[in-house]
N, C-alpha and C positions, 0 to 999 in steps of 0.2 A: 767402523766410523761411517756415519750416514752421510750421503752426498748433500751438499747445500743446494739451494734452489737454483742458483745460477749454473751450477754444474749439471743439474738435471735438465735445465732448459737447453744447454749446449749439447748434451747427449742426445736429446730427442730432436734437436735441430739437425744433427748429423744425419739422421735417418739411416736406412739400410745401406745406402751408397757410401755414406761417410764411415760407417762401421766396417764396410768392406775395404775401404781405402786405408783405414788405420791399420798399420802393420806392427803388432806388438814386438816381434823379434827384432825388426829393423830399429824401432824406437829405442829399445834397450841397448842394442849394439851401438847405435849412434850417440846415445846420451848415457854414458856410464854413471853419471851422477844419479840418474833415475834408477838404474839397475842396483846401485849401491844402497839406495834409500829403501829398497824393498817395496816401494809403492806400486800399485797396479799401473802399468804404462798408460792405459786409456784414461784412467782417473787423473794421472799427472798431467796428461795433455789437456784435458778439459779444465783443470784447475790452474795450470801454470803454462804449459807448453804452447797452447794456442796463442795466448797473449804475448809470449816470448818469440813467436814466429818460428817455433821448432818444426821440423819436417815430420809429418805424420807417416810418410812412406818415402821410398827412394825416388818416386816420380812426381812428387808434389813439392816444389821448391817455393815456399811462401814469398821470399824476397823477389824472385823472378816473376811470380804471378802478380805481385803488387806493383812491379815496374810496368807491367802491361796494363793493369787495372788499378790505378791509385785509389779509386773509390772503394776497393776491397778492404782497405785497412779499417778497423783493426783486426778483422777476422777473415783472412783471405780464403781459408778452407770453407767456411760457411758461405761466403760469397760465391765460390765456385760451385758448391753443392746446390745452391738455389737457382743456378743457371738453367735455362731451357734452350738457349741458343748457344751453340758451340763454335760458331763461325769465328775464325781467327783466335781461338782460345788455345793456349798452351799452358801446361802446368809445370813444365820443366823444359830445358833446351832440347831434350830428347823425346818429348811426348807432345804431339800435336793432336788435339781432340778432333779437329775437323778432318784431318787426314785419316785418323783412326775410324771415324764414322763412315767415310767414303769406302774404306777397305772392309768394313763390317756393316753392310746395309741392314742386317737383321738386328742390330743393336737398338734396343728400345729403352736404354737406361743411360745413366751417366757413363761416358766413354771410359774414364779412368777406372771406375768401379767394374765395368764390364771386362776391361783388360785384366784387372787383378783377379776377378772371379773366374774367367774363362781362359783367355789367351795366355797369360803368364804360365799357367799350369801345363800348356801344351807346346808352346813354341820355344821354350828354353829361355832362360833369363839373360838379359844383358849383364855383362860382368859388373859386380857390385861397385868396383872402384870407378867405373864410368858413370854409374847412376848416381852415386852419392856426391853430386856436384853442388858445392856452395857457390852460387853465381852472384856476381855483382855487376850490374850493367853500368858501364862507364861511357856515357855518351860523348864526353869531351875527347876521349881517346878512340871512340868508335869500336870498342872491344868489350868482351865479357871477361872479367877477371875471375879466376878460379884457382883452386889448389894446384900446386906444382905437378902432381900426378895426372891432372886432367889437361894440362897445358898443351900437350901434343895434339889432342883432339880439337881444342879451341884456337890454336895458334893461327890458323888461316881463316878463321871465321869472324866476320864483323858482326856486331850486335844486330845490325839491321837485316842481316841474312837469317837470323834466328827468330827475332821478334816479328810477329805479324805486322803487316802494314795497316 
């Protein structure tokens, strides 16, 4: 099946950083409907998953990113990939781009792509159950709501402690 024009445009807009960030095994594990369909996971993401705000990898949480940058809707990943300034940017409660760049002054690319390409292979992964956090910022309660298995981590954390100021 040939890709449609919109799919091709989104694919090329991802660039090499976006293709590095997209994690096929994670996507198939996270979304069993995609695995069951037999569709290529990147193709599914480009055709459907991006618009549905599905996670392209464990450290990019679209809803969390959109809470920080409302202007990123409808395509938070493309918005993130077009960034050149990463001050105050977080893609996930556990990934701070600015702090990563301070720790890796040699990084000359998108910090999340750099982490995926280099660091994750050498430093050992954070346990999957901690990374796969579906966050929902609830400003009225001053908390981040998440799945029960992540609650011990987030129990003592207010959303303003995680979200950049």
